[in-house]
Residue, then its C-alpha position, 0 to 999 in steps of 0.5 A: m499499499r501507497l499513500i499520497q497527500v493532496k491539497k483540500g479546499r484552502g489550505g487543508r489536505q487529504v490522504v489518498a491511498t492505493d493498492g496499485e490498482n485502486a486509489w481512494t480517499v482515507d476520510r477519517y484522518a486528515s493527514v498521514y502525520d495524524l495517521a502515523a500518530a494514530a497508529i503509534a497510539r493504537k499500537t497497530t500499523i497504518e495499513k490496518l488503520v487505513e483498511r478500518a477507515g474504509r474506502g472513500k471516494s475513488v480517485d486517479p492518482a495521475k490526474l491528481q498529479a496533472a492538475g497539480r494537487i499532490i503535496a509532500p507524503i508528510a509534513h509536521p504542523d511545525p515545519a521546524h520539527m521536520l528534520v531532512t538528513g541524509t547519508g552518503l557513499t552507501h551504494l556500490g559504485s557511489a565511492a567511484t562517482r564521488d572520487a570522479m567529482h574530486t581532485r584525486v584519484a585512488e590508487a591500488d595501495e591503502a596510503s594513497l586512498t581518498d577519504s571517499m574511498r576510505m569511507f567507502k571501504l569501511g562501508l563495505e567491510g562493516g556496514k551490513p552487520r549481523r542481527g544485533r550488532k552495530g555496524v560502522q557509521p556512514e557519512w551523515f549530512y544535514k540538508g534542512d528542516g520542513s521549509f527546505v522541502a519542495h512539494p512534488g511538481a514544485p520547484l526546486v530554487s537554486p540559491a544565486f550564490a550556487e555553483d551548480g543545482g544537480e539532482e540525486p535519486e534516492v530513497a529516504g525513510v520516513y519517521i516519526i518519534g513516538k511520546d516515549g521517544s521511540p523512532f517508528r518508520v512511516g515508510f519510504v519515498l522517493f527523494n531528489e537530494f538536490s545538491d550543489h556538485v561544483t561546491e563539493r568537487q572544490n573541496y570535500l570540507w565544503l560538502a556541508h555547504s553543498k547539501l544545504r539546499p532544497c530538496s523533494f520527496g514523494p509523490e507517494l509513501l510506500l508502506g512496509d518493507l523497502p524491497a531489496d533490489i529497486r531499479g529506477t530511472s533519473r532523467i533530465r529534460r530540456g523542453k523537448k529534449t531529453l538531456f539525462d536519462q540513466p538508471f539508478l539502483t538502490g535497495e540493500e542489495n545495491m548497497s554497502h550499508s543495510i537500511a538497519n545500520l543507517e537508521a541505528h547511526h542516525f537515531k543513536y543521537p538523543w537529539f534526534r528522538r524528540p517526541g512528535d518529530v518527523h525525520v525523512h532521511s536519505f539513504g544515498t545514491a550512485t547516479l548523478s548526472f553531474a558525474s556525465g558532465i551534465k551542467t543543469r540550467r533554469g527551466d530543467v526538469f528533473e524526473i526520478e521514478a521507480k515502479e514501487f513508488g508509483l507516480p514519478l517525483v518531478n520538479p523543475l529547476e529554479v534560480a532565486k534572485a540575489e539577495k543582500t544580508r546585512i548583519e545588525a549589531l544589537 
């Protein structure tokens, strides 16, 4: 089962559920956040709550998307209480992609490995520990809070000072923290982890700067376990021309870390277990148009899709106007 959120009336939203063949409104709950909170309180699953709510009006997700009514599949009532984060160098092939962006090239001996290659090697050796054990920690970065999230179909706005604005096709886990501080996984979403790869390439210590950009996820939220082998497609369209069209692989069969290990290292921090908060935590990728020499520009359209997630995630690229920031002394 997958969940979608759509605009309803003036500022409202409505939950839509789909089993892949049929889609219907879930009328007893105003949002996916409310559904998740109710599932925690009743010690049940979201899917069971949806089934108990009964099927409302039948809808067509593709028509909802075409009408621009679909919004992000989860949000927090206060955007400051949604934390958007991610991991890198977690996929087979991701180290080669990252290393190609940087100035040094890895050689065969350990002493000459780049930091990216060392991090990737650690993941290969200890990123999938046996159950009950904690593996090696991954690279981790902060994207922003809920105000950084662009709805499906909305522009990804690159700052005027940015050197680049490029897509990163990923899968992210969506979580809500229970009243006792326990993390609960709501489901999984397609995620465009939009970044500035030129800035990152100049110096890997600028990775944190390169990640402070908007992102988008959805349109649909997949409930249950993440399939082990996901084969999606990442495209960039410029007008009628397809500028970039490559497959991306994800799921644990294509990763150097297990999902459980990535989750364990994120939620080991008590500050990330604040009751009521929402977390969207992306799991990395090995496919970037930037690594293929693509230079994006205003008006390009990013498309990320995988059949397990239903509708594609589509966002145009926009560039913000330059701003002057003046610091006042108090």
